[in-house]
ZAVOMI-808149 format. One record per residue: residue number from 1; chain; x, y, z of N, C-alpha, C in turn. Coordinates in steps of 0.1 Angstrom, whole numbers, plus 5000, padded with zeros to 4 digits. Atoms other than C-alpha are relative to their C-alpha. Example, Ala and Ser with C-alpha at 12.3 -4.5 7.8 and 13.67 -1.06 7.14 Angstrom:
# ZAVOMI-808149
<atom 1 A <5009 4988 5000> <5123 4955 5078> <5009 5012 5000>> <atom 2 A <4991 4989 5000> <5137 4989 5071> <4992 5011 5008>> 
END
This chain:
# ZAVOMI-808149
<atom 1 A <4999 5005 4985> <9123 2134 4071> <5010 4987 5003>> <atom 2 A <4993 5012 5000> <9147 2107 4082> <4993 4990 5008>> <atom 3 A <5006 5011 4991> <9133 2075 4096> <5009 4987 5003>> <atom 4 A <4992 5008 4995> <9154 2053 4117> <4991 4984 5002>> <atom 5 A <5010 5014 5000> <9142 2014 4112> <5011 4991 5009>> <atom 6 A <4993 5009 4989> <9153 1994 4146> <4997 4988 4991>> <atom 7 A <5005 5014 5002> <9153 1961 4131> <5011 4991 4994>> <atom 8 A <4988 5007 5004> <9177 1932 4123> <4995 4989 4986>> <atom 9 A <5009 5007 5014> <9150 1918 4093> <5004 5008 4989>> <atom 10 A <5000 4992 5007> <9163 1929 4061> <4987 5004 4990>> <atom 11 A <5016 4999 5006> <9125 1923 4045> <4995 5011 5005>> <atom 12 A <5006 4987 4993> <9113 1947 4071> <5004 5013 4995>> <atom 13 A <4993 4984 5003> <9137 1974 4063> <4998 5002 4988>> <atom 14 A <5000 4997 5015> <9134 1970 4026> <4985 5005 4997>> <atom 15 A <5016 4993 5001> <9094 1975 4032> <5002 5012 5003>> <atom 16 A <5001 4986 4997> <9100 2007 4051> <5006 5006 4991>> <atom 17 A <4995 4992 5008> <9125 2019 4030> <4993 5003 4987>> <atom 18 A <5005 4995 5010> <9106 2015 4000> <4987 5009 4999>> <atom 19 A <5011 4993 4997> <9072 2030 4014> <5008 5015 5004>> <atom 20 A <4995 4988 4999> <9094 2058 4027> <5008 5009 4992>> <atom 21 A <4992 4991 5013> <9115 2067 3998> <4993 5004 4991>> <atom 22 A <5012 4993 5011> <9082 2069 3976> <4993 5009 5005>> <atom 23 A <5005 4987 4993> <9071 2095 4002> <5009 5010 5002>> <atom 24 A <4989 4987 4997> <9103 2114 3998> <5009 5000 5013>> <atom 25 A <4993 5001 4988> <9117 2103 4032> <5012 4990 4999>> <atom 26 A <4989 5008 5000> <9152 2085 4040> <4998 4991 5012>> <atom 27 A <5001 5010 4990> <9152 2054 4058> <5015 4993 5002>> <atom 28 A <4988 5005 4994> <9182 2043 4081> <4998 4987 5007>> <atom 29 A <5002 5009 4991> <9185 2010 4094> <5013 4998 5010>> <atom 30 A <4989 5001 4986> <9202 2004 4130> <4993 4989 5006>> <atom 31 A <4999 5014 4991> <9204 1972 4150> <4996 5003 5018>> <atom 32 A <5002 4994 4985> <9204 1991 4186> <4996 5011 5002>> <atom 33 A <5009 4989 4999> <9182 2015 4201> <5012 5014 5003>> <atom 34 A <4996 4988 5000> <9213 2036 4210> <5009 5004 4988>> <atom 35 A <4993 4996 5015> <9227 2035 4173> <4987 5010 4993>> <atom 36 A <5010 4990 5006> <9194 2057 4164> <5007 5013 4999>> <atom 37 A <4993 4986 5005> <9209 2090 4148> <4992 5010 5009>> <atom 38 A <5008 4988 4997> <9195 2121 4166> <4990 5007 4990>> <atom 39 A <5010 4993 5012> <9183 2136 4135> <4988 4992 4995>> <atom 40 A <5011 5008 5003> <9158 2108 4129> <4990 5003 5008>> <atom 41 A <5014 4995 4995> <9123 2122 4132> <4992 4990 5005>> <atom 42 A <5008 5011 4996> <9107 2089 4134> <5009 4987 5001>> <atom 43 A <4992 5012 5000> <9119 2058 4148> <4990 4988 4999>> <atom 44 A <5010 5010 5002> <9100 2027 4134> <5008 4986 5004>> <atom 45 A <4994 5013 4992> <9110 1996 4159> <4991 4985 4994>> <atom 46 A <5003 5012 5002> <9104 1962 4147> <5003 4987 5012>> <atom 47 A <4998 5008 4987> <9101 1941 4181> <5001 4987 4997>> <atom 48 A <4999 5018 5000> <9099 1906 4166> <5011 4997 4995>> <atom 49 A <4988 5006 5007> <9132 1905 4149> <5014 5003 5009>> <atom 50 A <4988 4996 4994> <9155 1921 4176> <4995 4995 5015>> <atom 51 A <5001 5003 4988> <9159 1909 4212> <5001 5014 5010>> <atom 52 A <5001 4985 4996> <9148 1943 4224> <4988 5002 5007>> <atom 53 A <5011 5000 4994> <9120 1950 4249> <4992 5017 4998>> <atom 54 A <5007 4983 5002> <9095 1980 4247> <5008 5009 5013>> <atom 55 A <4994 4993 4988> <9112 1993 4281> <5012 5003 4997>> <atom 56 A <4987 4997 5002> <9146 1993 4265> <4999 5014 4990>> <atom 57 A <4999 4989 5011> <9131 2019 4239> <4996 5016 5008>> <atom 58 A <5003 4989 4989> <9124 2044 4269> <5011 5010 4999>> <atom 59 A <4986 4991 5003> <9158 2060 4262> <5000 5011 4990>> <atom 60 A <5003 4992 5014> <9143 2073 4227> <4986 5008 5005>> <atom 61 A <5010 4994 4997> <9116 2098 4229> <4988 4995 4995>> <atom 62 A <5012 5007 5004> <9082 2077 4230> <4991 5007 4991>> <atom 63 A <5009 4992 5010> <9065 2103 4207> <5004 5002 4987>> <atom 64 A <4995 5001 5012> <9087 2094 4179> <5004 4984 4996>> <atom 65 A <5001 5013 5002> <9086 2058 4182> <4987 4992 4997>> <atom 66 A <5014 5008 5002> <9062 2034 4167> <5007 4989 4996>> <atom 67 A <4996 5014 5001> <9065 1999 4170> <4994 4990 4993>> <atom 68 A <5008 5011 5006> <9057 1965 4150> <5002 4991 5008>> <atom 69 A <4997 5010 4998> <9054 1933 4162> <4988 4988 4998>> <atom 70 A <5008 5008 5004> <9041 1897 4156> <4987 5002 5009>> <atom 71 A <5011 5001 4993> <9003 1895 4169> <4998 4995 5009>> <atom 72 A <5000 5010 4991> <9010 1867 4188> <5009 5001 5014>> <atom 73 A <4992 4997 4991> <9034 1885 4212> <4995 5010 5007>> <atom 74 A <5008 4990 4990> <9010 1900 4234> <5008 5008 5012>> <atom 75 A <4993 4995 4988> <9037 1910 4262> <5006 5013 4994>> <atom 76 A <4993 4989 5007> <9054 1933 4236> <4991 5010 4997>> <atom 77 A <5009 4989 5002> <9021 1954 4229> <4997 5006 5012>> <atom 78 A <5002 4996 4986> <9015 1953 4268> <5009 5009 5003>> <atom 79 A <4988 4993 4997> <9048 1967 4272> <5001 5012 4994>> <atom 80 A <4999 4987 5009> <9050 1992 4244> <4987 5008 5004>> <atom 81 A <5010 4990 4993> <9015 2008 4256> <5004 5003 5014>> <atom 82 A <4998 4994 4986> <9028 2010 4291> <5010 5008 5001>> <atom 83 A <4988 4992 5003> <9058 2027 4279> <4998 5013 4990>> <atom 84 A <5007 4987 5010> <9034 2054 4258> <5006 4998 4986>> <atom 85 A <4994 5002 5013> <9047 2037 4226> <4989 4994 4990>> <atom 86 A <5014 5005 5007> <9022 2033 4198> <5007 4988 4992>> <atom 87 A <4998 5012 5007> <9021 1997 4184> <4992 4994 4992>> <atom 88 A <5009 5008 5006> <9009 1978 4159> <5004 4986 4991>> <atom 89 A <4998 5014 5004> <9006 1942 4142> <5010 5004 4990>> <atom 90 A <4988 4999 5012> <9038 1936 4121> <4992 4995 4984>> <atom 91 A <5005 5003 5011> <9013 1923 4095> <4992 5012 4993>> <atom 92 A <5006 4987 5004> <8996 1959 4091> <5008 5009 4996>> <atom 93 A <4987 4990 5004> <9031 1974 4081> <4995 5008 4986>> <atom 94 A <5004 4994 5012> <9016 1980 4045> <4989 5010 5001>> <atom 95 A <5007 4990 5002> <8986 1998 4054> <4998 5012 5012>> <atom 96 A <4996 4992 4990> <8998 2015 4086> <5010 5010 4998>> <atom 97 A <4987 4989 5002> <9031 2029 4075> <4996 5012 4992>> <atom 98 A <5002 4987 5008> <9021 2053 4049> <4991 5010 5009>> <atom 99 A <5007 4991 4990> <8995 2067 4074> <5010 5007 5010>> <atom 100 A <4994 4994 4988> <9020 2071 4100> <5011 5009 4992>> <atom 101 A <4989 4992 5004> <9047 2087 4078> <4993 5014 4994>> <atom 102 A <5005 4986 5001> <9020 2114 4065> <4997 5006 5011>> <atom 103 A <5007 4995 4984> <9008 2120 4102> <5014 5006 5006>> <atom 104 A <4985 4997 4994> <9045 2122 4113> <5009 5009 4993>> <atom 105 A <4988 4993 5008> <9064 2138 4084> <4995 5014 5002>> 
END
């Protein structure tokens, strides 16, 4: 499975790339929603590192988008949920990512 990682944070991308690679998936870093490749099965959006709103992710299929954001950014959680996007605390990446890749892969 190809996983597009929408982030400007190289540490976040490296974390996703490491877990995805260990599970047999390929991670691709992009910094704009319109740069997400069509063949990407899953989009991991790091809302804390880019100036992108959950509403901007509407152009992507919300069923294939999972967002992560700092827990203090309540407006990002509210916006993501209002747009049908699954969102998690950024600090939960290590525990949530393997489960998400298993479920959606």
